[in-house]
C-alpha positions in Angstrom: 31.2 -14.6 -13.6 28.1 -16.0 -11.9 25.9 -13.9 -9.7 25.2 -15.4 -6.3 22.1 -14.5 -4.3 22.0 -15.0 -0.5 18.8 -13.5 0.7 19.3 -13.6 4.5 22.2 -11.2 4.1 21.1 -7.7 3.1 22.2 -7.5 -0.5 24.4 -4.4 -0.1 26.4 -6.1 2.6 26.9 -9.4 0.6 29.6 -7.8 -1.4 31.3 -6.5 1.7 31.2 -10.1 3.2 32.8 -11.7 0.1 35.4 -9.0 -0.7 37.8 -9.8 2.1 37.4 -13.5 1.5 38.5 -13.3 -2.1 37.8 -16.3 -4.3 36.2 -18.8 -2.0 36.7 -21.7 -4.5 40.5 -21.6 -3.7 39.7 -23.2 -0.3 39.7 -27.0 -0.2 36.9 -27.1 2.4 34.9 -24.8 4.7 37.3 -25.5 7.6 40.1 -23.9 5.6 37.9 -20.9 5.1 37.2 -20.8 8.9 40.9 -20.8 9.5 41.4 -18.0 7.0 38.9 -15.8 8.8 40.2 -16.8 12.2 37.1 -18.4 13.8 38.6 -21.9 14.1 39.0 -23.1 17.7 42.3 -23.1 19.5 42.6 -25.9 22.1 45.1 -26.0 24.9 46.0 -28.8 27.2 48.9 -29.1 29.6 49.1 -31.9 32.1 45.9 -31.9 34.1 44.9 -28.4 32.8 42.4 -28.2 30.0 41.7 -24.6 29.0 38.5 -23.5 27.5 38.5 -23.3 23.7 38.8 -19.9 22.1 38.9 -18.7 18.5 42.4 -18.4 17.1 42.0 -14.9 15.6 44.9 -15.6 13.3 43.0 -14.9 10.2 41.6 -11.8 8.4 40.3 -9.5 11.1 38.3 -7.4 8.7 36.4 -10.5 7.4 35.8 -11.7 10.9 34.4 -8.3 11.9 32.1 -8.1 8.8 30.9 -11.7 9.3 30.2 -11.1 13.0 28.2 -7.9 12.2 26.4 -9.8 9.5 25.0 -12.2 12.0 23.6 -9.3 14.0 21.9 -8.0 10.9 20.6 -11.4 9.9 19.1 -11.8 13.4 17.5 -8.3 13.2 16.1 -9.0 9.7 14.9 -12.5 10.5 11.4 -11.2 11.1 11.1 -10.3 7.4 13.7 -12.6 5.8 13.9 -16.0 7.3 17.2 -17.8 7.4 18.4 -21.0 9.1 21.3 -19.2 10.5 19.1 -16.7 12.4 17.0 -19.6 13.5 20.1 -21.3 14.8 21.2 -18.2 16.7 17.7 -17.8 18.3 17.6 -21.5 19.3 21.1 -21.4 20.9 20.3 -18.1 22.6 17.0 -19.5 24.0 18.5 -22.8 25.2 21.7 -21.5 26.7 21.6 -18.9 29.5 25.3 -19.5 30.4 26.8 -18.8 27.0 27.5 -15.2 26.0 25.9 -13.8 22.9 29.4 -13.4 21.4 30.1 -17.2 21.6 26.7 -17.9 20.0 27.4 -15.3 17.3 30.8 -16.9 16.5 29.0 -20.3 16.2 26.6 -18.7 13.8 29.5 -17.2 11.8 30.9 -20.7 11.5 27.5 -21.9 10.1 27.3 -18.8 7.8 30.8 -19.6 6.4 29.8 -23.2 5.7 26.6 -22.0 4.0 28.3 -19.4 1.8 31.0 -22.0 0.9 28.4 -24.6 -0.1 26.3 -22.1 -2.2 29.4 -20.8 -4.1 31.0 -24.2 -4.7 27.8 -25.8 -6.0 26.5 -22.6 -7.7 23.2 -22.6 -5.8 20.8 -19.9 -4.6 19.8 -19.8 -1.0 16.5 -21.6 -0.3 15.2 -21.4 3.3 13.1 -24.5 2.9 16.0 -26.6 1.6 18.4 -25.2 4.2 16.0 -26.0 7.1 16.0 -29.7 6.2 19.8 -30.1 6.5 
């Protein structure tokens, strides 16, 4: 089994992030993984009413909780360990005064899931310089 290194996540917590997700290679794309975790958006329309989008929360609650807390740790550790996800969080937080920090953190969880999926599917190590260009 390959060893995956994802520097922005504190190494002890990386195992706790991946454990509830199981084998990530079983998902056909990152959106399926988002649905498994329950951070996919639920849209509701009825007649003239269009409700605000919310996450579905249908997936694995433990994985959702761990990923949400991981974002907080990544933002706290961003001074010492740069990551494009912490940069994304800071940029959204700075540019949007109306959004709550929870919504921004969920958007960062979505980005984290996509990054983890890509790293594992393609067997790559995290590289901040490469991640910043995409």
